[in-house]
C-alpha positions, 0 to 999 in steps of 0.5 A: 835683841841679845838681852831679849834672848837671853831672858827668853832663855831664862824664862824657858830653863825656868819654866823647865826647871819648875816642870821637872822639880822632884823632892824627896821625903824619908822618915830619917829626913828633916823638913829643913833640908833641901828636899831635892836629893834622897840624901837631903830628903824632907820629912813629912807629908806637909813639908814636902807639899810646901816645898813643891808648891814653892818649886811650882810643882813636880813629884813628890818621891817618898823612900820606904816608911810610914808618914803621918798626917795629923791635920787635913793638907790643902792641895790648892792652886794650879800646882801639879803635884804627883805623890809617889814611892821612890823605886817602888817603895812601900810607902804607908800614909797614915792618918793615925798614931800609935798610942804609947802608955801604961797597959794593964789587964782586968780579966780578958779586958786590956786597960791601956792609959795613954802617955798622951790623952789628947789622942782620945778625942771625944766621940771618936767612933773607931780605934784600931788594934793593929789591923783590927777595926775595933768598935765602941762597945754595944749591946746586944753584940753581933746581928741581934738587937733590942726591939723598940715597943713604943715610942713618944716625941715632944716638940723639941725632938726629945724622944722616949723610947720603951724597949721590949722584954729582951731588954731586961738588962738595960739597967745593968748596961746603962749604968751611966748615960754619960757618952752612951748613944743609941743606933736605930735602923729604920728601912734605908736609914741609920740614926745614932743619937746621944742617950740623956736618961734611963730607968728600967726599960726606957731611955730618952734621946734627943735628936731631930723630928723622927721622919715619917718615911722611916718611923720608929715603929714597934719592932724597930731595932736598936743598939745601945752603944758606949757604955762600959758595962756593954764592953764584952766581946772581941773587937770593942773598946771603951773610953772614958777620956783618960783610959782605953778599954779594949778586947782584942788579940793585939795591944798596940792600939792606933788612935785616928788623929784627923778625919780628913787627909786631903782637901783639894781645890786645885788642879793636876794632883796624882796619887800613884801606888801608895798605901793610906791607912786610917782617917778618924770619924767623930759622932757629932754632938747631935749624933748621926741624922738619918740620911739616905745613902749617908748623903752629907757625911764627909770624906777623908780625901775631898775635892771641890772646884778641882780637875785632873785628878788621879788616883792609881794603884793605891790602897785605902784601908781603915777609914772612918767616913767616906774615902773620897768625895769629888763634890762641887765642880770637879772634872777629869777624875780617874780612880783606877786600880785600887783597893778600898777595904774597911770603910766607916762608911763608902768608898767613892762619891761624886757630885753634891746632893744639893741642886745644880742649876749651872751645867758648868758647875756640875761635876763631871767626866769622872772615871771609877775603873778596875777597883776592888771595894769591900767591907764598908758601912762599918759605922754608918751602915747606910752608905753605898759603895759608890755614890753619885748625886749630880753629876754627868759623864760618870763611868764605873766599870770592872769594879768588884764591889762587896760586903756593904750593908746598903746598896753597891752602887747608888746614882741619881738625886731626885725623887720623880720627873724632875728636870736634871743635869744627870747624863751620860752615866755608865755602869758596866762590867762590875761584880756586885755581891754580898750586898745588904747582909740583912741589915737594911732595906729598901736597896739594890746592887744597883740603885737609881734615881731620877732622870739620868739622860743617855745612860746605860747599866750593861755587863754587870753580875750582881748577886747575893743581895739580901735585906733585912725585912723588904726590897732586896733587889739586883738592879732597883730603878727607884723614883723617877728613874729614866732614860736607862739602858739596861742590858747584858746583865746577869743577877741572881739570888736575891731576896726580893727580885732580880729587877724593880722598876718603882717609877720611871720612863723610856727605860730599855730592859733587854737581853738579861737574866734574872734568876732565883729571886726569893720572892718574885723575879721582876716588879713594877711599883707604880702605875701614875700614868707618868711611867711610860715608854719602858720596854722589858724584852729578850730576857731569861727569867728564872723562878723556882716554882714557889712564887710569881715571875712578875709582881706588882702592877704589870697588867696596869702599866703601859709597857712593853713586855714581850719576848721573854723566856719564863723558866721554873723548876716546877712541873706545873707552872699553870698559875704563875702570872696573876694566878693564871696561865701564860694565855690568861696572863696574855689576855689579861695584860695584852703582854708577852704575845711572843714569849715563851714558858719553860717548866721542869727546868732546874737552875742553880746558881752556878748554872746562871752564868753559864746560860746553858739551861735554855737551848739555842733555839728558844734563844733565838726565837726570842732574840736573846744573845748570850751575855759575855761576862768574861771582862766583868771585874777587876782585870789584871792591872789591879795588882789587888785582884786576889783579894777580891775573892770572897768565899760564898756560903750561900746556904748560911747566908740564905738561912738568916732570911727567917731570923730577919723578919723579911717580909716579901709582901711589903712594898718598896715604895 
């Protein structure tokens, strides 16, 4: 009996020791050390992971400094690990190395010959001059483009592209096609393919067959990339595999050594208060195929068959692909109080884009809260800030999302009314702004697809949504979007409209403000007989009198549209509904029986959130209640909160409309 007691006591002590294990890591350490104290610390992340797994789990304490990851680290099994700074130290986890070597100059171009040429990975799309992202040299620069005049394609996918007269200098740019690529911007898709030959104003390219949904039409925008002759602007680089030629104020060049930092297939992994910097993105030999939401592209931190993951108080800057992807069969994840900045694609992806038939395998219980997400899509502009595919019980709340070229938040991955497992999606109290920026089309501050049972979009503030040619909406319910409650949102300054229902059923749109859309305020995109049981009531809808409040198939769709206030700064609003007044509209559509029109009410952007431009008696008449958005955006718990403030230059922003050939008459379907 005594022997049994001693055995049980030994097991208990061993268990307690395992649970309490702590290892230390220092830039001055050595992976041959025990790692059990700050004075006997380990040296690398890889070494610390191996040690803590050997001890059965516990905490890895990092002393101040920068720790390098040169290859993906696998976190597997049921070993719980907490990664954190020791005594609040400043800790950087880096996926890049400083490139040392001989530096010379030729005019304003710096030329670096590396001591270690292996750092120049073939197809690398980015280098960094300190904190400055360097992009492959391209022509034309900035937001200028060449435009396709015509294109032919053979059965093998070989494309012969003829450019317009603006490409007179194409021959001088493409002195060599070795490594040169073409970027192609088509609606919601982005493509980057190798250039195989060039002559005059024409070039040939490989790649998959051009999609009929996003064709390379006359007028399609392109850029020629990765040629030495195009190296003429600050922040650009070119490499021939032996040297780096670049233009930048700093001369310390960092080259990413790995595209993936962590692969997680275990449970109980936590990262707290760490700074992650740099990960790579290497263009595949075949290039980037067109994908909505850049769906298939990987992330620097990827999880499959994992659970109980936490990312709290961390920063993620200068990443190549996406930052995180909780892909297959991942459960119970919290991403909170973090900063995501300067991303080649997006910040956080959840679920897989492939179909899931087994509910037990569906990624679920993901909470993305109180984060700042900004400056994304730098390598593939089709990536949203936050993306979810097949997932349930997803919360996206109190985030500030800005400076993306496609949608801010995208959820759902089924077109039409197919049955899905998606449910309980909550998108609330987010501030979403500076989205699209005249680069991509068919986008939304918040974009949805398919059936998402028992889901809601509430208390969000969405503004400054600018597409290139068509389809820049605030809240965009695309094909099959169903079972959403959309309530207490404030949406303004979109160059299409504040709300678009392309196709969907069982959606309730109540007590929102949709204001100052440049083409219209709300749109219906289909009347297919399946888009039924939608209710849009008790909203305040604000226009400037130059366009209809409503656009699309409102009179034909079976929809409950009523008890709304329509405001305009025009004195005469007699022909604002389908070229008629409110009475004409009521007879035509059998809608808006209890709605009200208010003329001669000028509403500036700064007035929208105050909600004072409509008097209380009218609000009471339709049942509208003032929207409380004081809690929208990041809260004080996010130590990066002040970095979310982007100075708004609205007039400059909207003057670009003409430049980007915006066409409000194009259909978003």
